[in-house]
PDB file of N, CA, C and O in Angstrom:
ATOM      1  N   UNK A   1      -8.562  -7.991   3.417  1.00  0.00           N
ATOM      2  CA  UNK A   1      -8.578  -7.813   1.919  1.00  0.00           C
ATOM      3  C   UNK A   1      -7.048  -7.322   1.399  1.00  0.00           C
ATOM      4  O   UNK A   1      -6.491  -7.795   0.408  1.00  0.00           O
ATOM      5  N   UNK A   2      -6.588  -6.467   2.113  1.00  0.00           N
ATOM      6  CA  UNK A   2      -5.416  -5.689   1.500  1.00  0.00           C
ATOM      7  C   UNK A   2      -4.180  -6.417   1.949  1.00  0.00           C
ATOM      8  O   UNK A   2      -3.143  -6.328   1.291  1.00  0.00           O
ATOM      9  N   UNK A   3      -4.258  -7.164   3.092  1.00  0.00           N
ATOM     10  CA  UNK A   3      -2.976  -7.928   3.593  1.00  0.00           C
ATOM     11  C   UNK A   3      -2.114  -8.551   2.358  1.00  0.00           C
ATOM     12  O   UNK A   3      -1.006  -8.082   2.099  1.00  0.00           O
ATOM     13  N   UNK A   4      -2.595  -9.486   1.708  1.00  0.00           N
ATOM     14  CA  UNK A   4      -2.049 -10.225   0.430  1.00  0.00           C
ATOM     15  C   UNK A   4      -1.253  -8.828  -0.282  1.00  0.00           C
ATOM     16  O   UNK A   4      -0.036  -8.653  -0.329  1.00  0.00           O
ATOM     17  N   UNK A   5      -2.170  -8.046  -0.732  1.00  0.00           N
ATOM     18  CA  UNK A   5      -1.671  -7.161  -1.500  1.00  0.00           C
ATOM     19  C   UNK A   5      -0.121  -6.488  -0.859  1.00  0.00           C
ATOM     20  O   UNK A   5       0.859  -6.346  -1.591  1.00  0.00           O
ATOM     21  N   UNK A   6      -0.120  -6.188   0.348  1.00  0.00           N
ATOM     22  CA  UNK A   6       0.986  -5.654   0.926  1.00  0.00           C
ATOM     23  C   UNK A   6       2.074  -6.503   0.619  1.00  0.00           C
ATOM     24  O   UNK A   6       3.081  -6.088   0.046  1.00  0.00           O
ATOM     25  N   UNK A   7       1.861  -8.068   1.094  1.00  0.00           N
ATOM     26  CA  UNK A   7       2.743  -8.791   1.302  1.00  0.00           C
ATOM     27  C   UNK A   7       3.475  -9.378  -0.435  1.00  0.00           C
ATOM     28  O   UNK A   7       4.450 -10.115  -0.590  1.00  0.00           O
ATOM     29  N   UNK A   8       2.848  -8.923  -1.216  1.00  0.00           N
ATOM     30  CA  UNK A   8       3.020  -9.521  -2.236  1.00  0.00           C
ATOM     31  C   UNK A   8       3.396  -8.439  -3.440  1.00  0.00           C
ATOM     32  O   UNK A   8       3.466  -8.686  -4.644  1.00  0.00           O
ATOM     33  N   UNK A   9       3.659  -6.937  -2.647  1.00  0.00           N
ATOM     34  CA  UNK A   9       3.600  -5.879  -3.625  1.00  0.00           C
ATOM     35  C   UNK A   9       5.200  -5.799  -4.435  1.00  0.00           C
ATOM     36  O   UNK A   9       6.132  -6.575  -4.223  1.00  0.00           O
ATOM     37  N   UNK A  10       5.196  -4.776  -5.285  1.00  0.00           N
ATOM     38  CA  UNK A  10       6.638  -4.897  -5.768  1.00  0.00           C
ATOM     39  C   UNK A  10       7.210  -3.692  -4.912  1.00  0.00           C
ATOM     40  O   UNK A  10       6.837  -2.519  -4.954  1.00  0.00           O
ATOM     41  N   UNK A  11       8.133  -4.212  -4.180  1.00  0.00           N
ATOM     42  CA  UNK A  11       8.783  -3.446  -3.232  1.00  0.00           C
ATOM     43  C   UNK A  11       9.962  -2.269  -3.910  1.00  0.00           C
ATOM     44  O   UNK A  11      10.518  -1.368  -3.283  1.00  0.00           O
ATOM     45  N   UNK A  12      10.094  -2.550  -5.119  1.00  0.00           N
ATOM     46  CA  UNK A  12      11.304  -1.959  -5.688  1.00  0.00           C
ATOM     47  C   UNK A  12      12.742  -1.864  -5.264  1.00  0.00           C
ATOM     48  O   UNK A  12      13.355  -2.919  -5.426  1.00  0.00           O
ATOM     49  N   UNK A  13      13.374  -0.957  -4.806  1.00  0.00           N
ATOM     50  CA  UNK A  13      14.535  -1.149  -4.179  1.00  0.00           C
ATOM     51  C   UNK A  13      14.646  -0.935  -2.856  1.00  0.00           C
ATOM     52  O   UNK A  13      15.718  -0.935  -2.251  1.00  0.00           O
ATOM     53  N   UNK A  14      13.088  -0.666  -2.153  1.00  0.00           N
ATOM     54  CA  UNK A  14      13.023  -0.685  -0.784  1.00  0.00           C
ATOM     55  C   UNK A  14      12.737  -1.968  -0.124  1.00  0.00           C
ATOM     56  O   UNK A  14      12.195  -2.943  -0.643  1.00  0.00           O
ATOM     57  N   UNK A  15      13.290  -1.817   1.428  1.00  0.00           N
ATOM     58  CA  UNK A  15      13.160  -3.043   2.074  1.00  0.00           C
ATOM     59  C   UNK A  15      11.777  -3.118   2.466  1.00  0.00           C
ATOM     60  O   UNK A  15      10.977  -2.184   2.426  1.00  0.00           O
ATOM     61  N   UNK A  16      11.534  -4.391   2.878  1.00  0.00           N
ATOM     62  CA  UNK A  16       9.952  -4.414   3.081  1.00  0.00           C
ATOM     63  C   UNK A  16       9.690  -3.810   4.492  1.00  0.00           C
ATOM     64  O   UNK A  16       8.519  -3.596   4.803  1.00  0.00           O
ATOM     65  N   UNK A  17      10.722  -3.509   5.398  1.00  0.00           N
ATOM     66  CA  UNK A  17      10.456  -2.679   6.562  1.00  0.00           C
ATOM     67  C   UNK A  17      10.679  -1.173   6.448  1.00  0.00           C
ATOM     68  O   UNK A  17      10.166  -0.464   7.313  1.00  0.00           O
ATOM     69  N   UNK A  18      11.255  -0.719   5.656  1.00  0.00           N
ATOM     70  CA  UNK A  18      11.449   0.624   5.191  1.00  0.00           C
ATOM     71  C   UNK A  18      10.369   1.537   4.665  1.00  0.00           C
ATOM     72  O   UNK A  18      10.400   1.987   3.520  1.00  0.00           O
ATOM     73  N   UNK A  19       9.227   1.845   5.707  1.00  0.00           N
ATOM     74  CA  UNK A  19       8.350   2.647   5.297  1.00  0.00           C
ATOM     75  C   UNK A  19       8.322   3.980   4.722  1.00  0.00           C
ATOM     76  O   UNK A  19       7.400   4.407   4.028  1.00  0.00           O
ATOM     77  N   UNK A  20       9.497   4.694   5.078  1.00  0.00           N
ATOM     78  CA  UNK A  20       9.627   5.891   4.500  1.00  0.00           C
ATOM     79  C   UNK A  20      10.114   5.543   3.122  1.00  0.00           C
ATOM     80  O   UNK A  20       9.725   6.255   2.196  1.00  0.00           O
ATOM     81  N   UNK A  21      10.828   4.646   2.901  1.00  0.00           N
ATOM     82  CA  UNK A  21      10.930   4.448   0.995  1.00  0.00           C
ATOM     83  C   UNK A  21       9.938   3.957   0.660  1.00  0.00           C
ATOM     84  O   UNK A  21       9.570   4.477  -0.393  1.00  0.00           O
ATOM     85  N   UNK A  22       9.226   3.148   1.023  1.00  0.00           N
ATOM     86  CA  UNK A  22       7.912   2.443   0.294  1.00  0.00           C
ATOM     87  C   UNK A  22       6.926   3.591  -0.070  1.00  0.00           C
ATOM     88  O   UNK A  22       6.379   3.710  -1.166  1.00  0.00           O
ATOM     89  N   UNK A  23       6.756   4.523   1.130  1.00  0.00           N
ATOM     90  CA  UNK A  23       6.033   5.580   0.985  1.00  0.00           C
ATOM     91  C   UNK A  23       5.875   6.240   0.029  1.00  0.00           C
ATOM     92  O   UNK A  23       4.819   6.691  -0.415  1.00  0.00           O
ATOM     93  N   UNK A  24       7.308   6.384  -0.503  1.00  0.00           N
ATOM     94  CA  UNK A  24       7.709   7.207  -1.855  1.00  0.00           C
ATOM     95  C   UNK A  24       7.997   6.479  -2.839  1.00  0.00           C
ATOM     96  O   UNK A  24       8.601   7.074  -3.731  1.00  0.00           O
ATOM     97  N   UNK A  25       7.746   5.174  -3.048  1.00  0.00           N
ATOM     98  CA  UNK A  25       8.095   4.354  -4.193  1.00  0.00           C
ATOM     99  C   UNK A  25       7.107   4.211  -5.075  1.00  0.00           C
ATOM    100  O   UNK A  25       6.109   3.542  -4.810  1.00  0.00           O
ATOM    101  N   UNK A  26       7.266   4.768  -6.108  1.00  0.00           N
ATOM    102  CA  UNK A  26       6.134   5.003  -7.171  1.00  0.00           C
ATOM    103  C   UNK A  26       5.849   3.088  -7.486  1.00  0.00           C
ATOM    104  O   UNK A  26       4.712   2.672  -7.262  1.00  0.00           O
ATOM    105  N   UNK A  27       6.460   2.519  -7.768  1.00  0.00           N
ATOM    106  CA  UNK A  27       6.323   0.889  -7.838  1.00  0.00           C
ATOM    107  C   UNK A  27       5.275   0.275  -6.779  1.00  0.00           C
ATOM    108  O   UNK A  27       4.243  -0.377  -6.945  1.00  0.00           O
ATOM    109  N   UNK A  28       6.012   0.786  -5.495  1.00  0.00           N
ATOM    110  CA  UNK A  28       5.088   0.014  -4.211  1.00  0.00           C
ATOM    111  C   UNK A  28       3.708   0.685  -4.582  1.00  0.00           C
ATOM    112  O   UNK A  28       2.756  -0.059  -4.815  1.00  0.00           O
ATOM    113  N   UNK A  29       3.549   2.084  -4.649  1.00  0.00           N
ATOM    114  CA  UNK A  29       2.262   2.601  -4.494  1.00  0.00           C
ATOM    115  C   UNK A  29       1.398   2.117  -5.691  1.00  0.00           C
ATOM    116  O   UNK A  29       0.198   1.920  -5.498  1.00  0.00           O
ATOM    117  N   UNK A  30       1.908   1.930  -6.831  1.00  0.00           N
ATOM    118  CA  UNK A  30       1.192   1.491  -8.232  1.00  0.00           C
ATOM    119  C   UNK A  30       0.826   0.120  -7.744  1.00  0.00           C
ATOM    120  O   UNK A  30      -0.357  -0.218  -7.763  1.00  0.00           O
ATOM    121  N   UNK A  31       1.617  -0.568  -7.374  1.00  0.00           N
ATOM    122  CA  UNK A  31       0.985  -2.292  -7.115  1.00  0.00           C
ATOM    123  C   UNK A  31       0.331  -2.347  -6.034  1.00  0.00           C
ATOM    124  O   UNK A  31      -0.559  -3.194  -6.106  1.00  0.00           O
ATOM    125  N   UNK A  32       0.383  -1.755  -4.942  1.00  0.00           N
ATOM    126  CA  UNK A  32      -0.472  -2.015  -3.567  1.00  0.00           C
ATOM    127  C   UNK A  32      -1.772  -1.505  -4.131  1.00  0.00           C
ATOM    128  O   UNK A  32      -2.774  -2.200  -3.961  1.00  0.00           O
ATOM    129  N   UNK A  33      -1.884  -0.086  -4.945  1.00  0.00           N
ATOM    130  CA  UNK A  33      -3.190   0.285  -5.119  1.00  0.00           C
ATOM    131  C   UNK A  33      -4.022  -0.474  -6.086  1.00  0.00           C
ATOM    132  O   UNK A  33      -5.208  -0.763  -5.934  1.00  0.00           O
ATOM    133  N   UNK A  34      -3.184  -0.795  -7.207  1.00  0.00           N
ATOM    134  CA  UNK A  34      -4.031  -2.054  -8.151  1.00  0.00           C
ATOM    135  C   UNK A  34      -4.264  -3.022  -7.302  1.00  0.00           C
ATOM    136  O   UNK A  34      -5.440  -3.085  -6.944  1.00  0.00           O
ATOM    137  N   UNK A  35      -3.637  -3.707  -6.907  1.00  0.00           N
ATOM    138  CA  UNK A  35      -4.213  -5.019  -6.173  1.00  0.00           C
ATOM    139  C   UNK A  35      -5.304  -4.543  -5.060  1.00  0.00           C
ATOM    140  O   UNK A  35      -6.218  -5.366  -5.013  1.00  0.00           O
ATOM    141  N   UNK A  36      -5.457  -3.624  -4.287  1.00  0.00           N
ATOM    142  CA  UNK A  36      -6.272  -3.354  -3.234  1.00  0.00           C
ATOM    143  C   UNK A  36      -7.614  -2.945  -4.023  1.00  0.00           C
ATOM    144  O   UNK A  36      -8.752  -3.295  -3.710  1.00  0.00           O
ATOM    145  N   UNK A  37      -7.267  -2.177  -5.054  1.00  0.00           N
ATOM    146  CA  UNK A  37      -8.594  -1.918  -6.060  1.00  0.00           C
ATOM    147  C   UNK A  37      -9.567  -2.934  -6.326  1.00  0.00           C
ATOM    148  O   UNK A  37     -10.794  -2.989  -6.253  1.00  0.00           O
ATOM    149  N   UNK A  38      -8.442  -3.907  -6.733  1.00  0.00           N
ATOM    150  CA  UNK A  38      -9.143  -5.255  -7.343  1.00  0.00           C
ATOM    151  C   UNK A  38      -9.560  -6.287  -6.479  1.00  0.00           C
ATOM    152  O   UNK A  38     -10.264  -7.230  -6.840  1.00  0.00           O
ATOM    153  N   UNK A  39      -9.075  -6.090  -5.203  1.00  0.00           N
ATOM    154  CA  UNK A  39      -9.478  -7.406  -4.106  1.00  0.00           C
ATOM    155  C   UNK A  39     -10.678  -6.807  -3.049  1.00  0.00           C
ATOM    156  O   UNK A  39     -11.535  -7.520  -2.526  1.00  0.00           O
ATOM    157  N   UNK A  40     -10.558  -5.510  -2.877  1.00  0.00           N
ATOM    158  CA  UNK A  40     -11.268  -4.915  -2.209  1.00  0.00           C
ATOM    159  C   UNK A  40     -12.703  -4.540  -2.607  1.00  0.00           C
ATOM    160  O   UNK A  40     -12.920  -4.474  -3.817  1.00  0.00           O
ATOM    161  N   UNK A  41     -13.681  -4.294  -1.788  1.00  0.00           N
ATOM    162  CA  UNK A  41     -14.914  -3.385  -2.408  1.00  0.00           C
ATOM    163  C   UNK A  41     -15.458  -2.594  -1.199  1.00  0.00           C
ATOM    164  O   UNK A  41     -15.033  -2.758  -0.056  1.00  0.00           O
ATOM    165  N   UNK A  42     -16.348  -1.799  -1.511  1.00  0.00           N
ATOM    166  CA  UNK A  42     -17.155  -0.829  -0.408  1.00  0.00           C
ATOM    167  C   UNK A  42     -16.429  -0.503   0.563  1.00  0.00           C
ATOM    168  O   UNK A  42     -15.359   0.070   0.360  1.00  0.00           O
ATOM    169  N   UNK A  43     -16.883  -0.815   1.877  1.00  0.00           N
ATOM    170  CA  UNK A  43     -16.176  -0.140   2.976  1.00  0.00           C
ATOM    171  C   UNK A  43     -14.748  -0.776   3.274  1.00  0.00           C
ATOM    172  O   UNK A  43     -13.942  -0.020   3.815  1.00  0.00           O
ATOM    173  N   UNK A  44     -14.336  -2.071   2.988  1.00  0.00           N
ATOM    174  CA  UNK A  44     -13.246  -2.474   2.926  1.00  0.00           C
ATOM    175  C   UNK A  44     -12.052  -1.673   2.341  1.00  0.00           C
ATOM    176  O   UNK A  44     -10.969  -1.391   2.855  1.00  0.00           O
ATOM    177  N   UNK A  45     -12.604  -1.366   1.018  1.00  0.00           N
ATOM    178  CA  UNK A  45     -11.820  -0.512  -0.034  1.00  0.00           C
ATOM    179  C   UNK A  45     -11.568   0.927   0.601  1.00  0.00           C
ATOM    180  O   UNK A  45     -10.434   1.398   0.687  1.00  0.00           O
ATOM    181  N   UNK A  46     -12.738   1.604   1.050  1.00  0.00           N
ATOM    182  CA  UNK A  46     -12.273   2.553   1.722  1.00  0.00           C
ATOM    183  C   UNK A  46     -11.519   2.752   2.876  1.00  0.00           C
ATOM    184  O   UNK A  46     -10.906   3.796   3.101  1.00  0.00           O
ATOM    185  N   UNK A  47     -11.549   1.595   3.757  1.00  0.00           N
ATOM    186  CA  UNK A  47     -10.512   1.568   4.837  1.00  0.00           C
ATOM    187  C   UNK A  47      -9.237   1.218   4.818  1.00  0.00           C
ATOM    188  O   UNK A  47      -8.366   1.492   5.644  1.00  0.00           O
ATOM    189  N   UNK A  48      -9.117   0.252   3.289  1.00  0.00           N
ATOM    190  CA  UNK A  48      -7.754   0.180   3.024  1.00  0.00           C
ATOM    191  C   UNK A  48      -6.988   1.224   2.542  1.00  0.00           C
ATOM    192  O   UNK A  48      -5.799   1.385   2.818  1.00  0.00           O
ATOM    193  N   UNK A  49      -7.708   1.999   1.764  1.00  0.00           N
ATOM    194  CA  UNK A  49      -7.362   3.217   0.943  1.00  0.00           C
ATOM    195  C   UNK A  49      -6.670   4.322   2.340  1.00  0.00           C
ATOM    196  O   UNK A  49      -5.543   4.754   2.581  1.00  0.00           O
ATOM    197  N   UNK A  50      -7.983   4.453   2.998  1.00  0.00           N
ATOM    198  CA  UNK A  50      -7.608   5.407   4.313  1.00  0.00           C
ATOM    199  C   UNK A  50      -6.523   4.944   5.183  1.00  0.00           C
ATOM    200  O   UNK A  50      -5.849   5.788   5.773  1.00  0.00           O
ATOM    201  N   UNK A  51      -6.284   3.705   5.324  1.00  0.00           N
ATOM    202  CA  UNK A  51      -5.067   3.306   6.122  1.00  0.00           C
ATOM    203  C   UNK A  51      -3.966   3.421   5.917  1.00  0.00           C
ATOM    204  O   UNK A  51      -3.139   3.765   6.761  1.00  0.00           O
ATOM    205  N   UNK A  52      -3.642   3.048   4.288  1.00  0.00           N
ATOM    206  CA  UNK A  52      -2.584   3.542   3.927  1.00  0.00           C
ATOM    207  C   UNK A  52      -2.215   5.038   3.677  1.00  0.00           C
ATOM    208  O   UNK A  52      -1.071   5.475   3.804  1.00  0.00           O
ATOM    209  N   UNK A  53      -3.310   5.784   3.307  1.00  0.00           N
ATOM    210  CA  UNK A  53      -2.966   7.443   3.364  1.00  0.00           C
ATOM    211  C   UNK A  53      -2.383   7.708   4.581  1.00  0.00           C
ATOM    212  O   UNK A  53      -1.262   8.206   4.678  1.00  0.00           O
ATOM    213  N   UNK A  54      -3.204   7.349   5.687  1.00  0.00           N
ATOM    214  CA  UNK A  54      -2.839   7.877   7.123  1.00  0.00           C
ATOM    215  C   UNK A  54      -1.681   7.114   7.565  1.00  0.00           C
ATOM    216  O   UNK A  54      -1.337   7.404   8.710  1.00  0.00           O
ATOM    217  N   UNK A  55      -1.062   6.325   7.055  1.00  0.00           N
ATOM    218  CA  UNK A  55       0.068   5.562   7.325  1.00  0.00           C
ATOM    219  C   UNK A  55       1.364   6.130   6.866  1.00  0.00           C
ATOM    220  O   UNK A  55       2.383   6.284   7.540  1.00  0.00           O
ATOM    221  N   UNK A  56       1.161   6.424   5.584  1.00  0.00           N
ATOM    222  CA  UNK A  56       2.241   7.289   4.882  1.00  0.00           C
ATOM    223  C   UNK A  56       2.184   8.585   5.349  1.00  0.00           C
ATOM    224  O   UNK A  56       3.268   9.169   5.368  1.00  0.00           O
ATOM    225  N   UNK A  57       1.211   9.200   5.734  1.00  0.00           N
ATOM    226  CA  UNK A  57       1.416  10.689   6.206  1.00  0.00           C
ATOM    227  C   UNK A  57       2.009  10.840   7.429  1.00  0.00           C
ATOM    228  O   UNK A  57       2.384  11.939   7.838  1.00  0.00           O
ATOM    229  N   UNK A  58       2.124   9.800   8.057  1.00  0.00           N
ATOM    230  CA  UNK A  58       2.708  10.043   9.390  1.00  0.00           C
ATOM    231  C   UNK A  58       4.154   9.862   9.413  1.00  0.00           C
ATOM    232  O   UNK A  58       4.941  10.251  10.275  1.00  0.00           O
ATOM    233  N   UNK A  59       4.451   9.056   8.077  1.00  0.00           N
ATOM    234  CA  UNK A  59       6.043   8.980   8.127  1.00  0.00           C
ATOM    235  C   UNK A  59       6.678  10.017   7.066  1.00  0.00           C
ATOM    236  O   UNK A  59       7.841  10.404   7.178  1.00  0.00           O
ATOM    237  N   UNK A  60       5.879  10.407   6.099  1.00  0.00           N
ATOM    238  CA  UNK A  60       6.864  11.365   5.079  1.00  0.00           C
ATOM    239  C   UNK A  60       6.627  12.705   5.272  1.00  0.00           C
ATOM    240  O   UNK A  60       7.250  13.543   4.620  1.00  0.00           O
TER     241      UNK A  60
END
């Protein structure tokens, strides 16, 4: 449920492959969070949010 949110996100001034930039970009975080929260439910929502947090925690 989260993949379409990542591909259609507002990348701001970041490259789609620059994870360090994306993980600190308020426009990217805001757009993906809103999309995931409206697209995913239950355990899918929990897993998507956990994956995003752990992915960025490893980079930032």
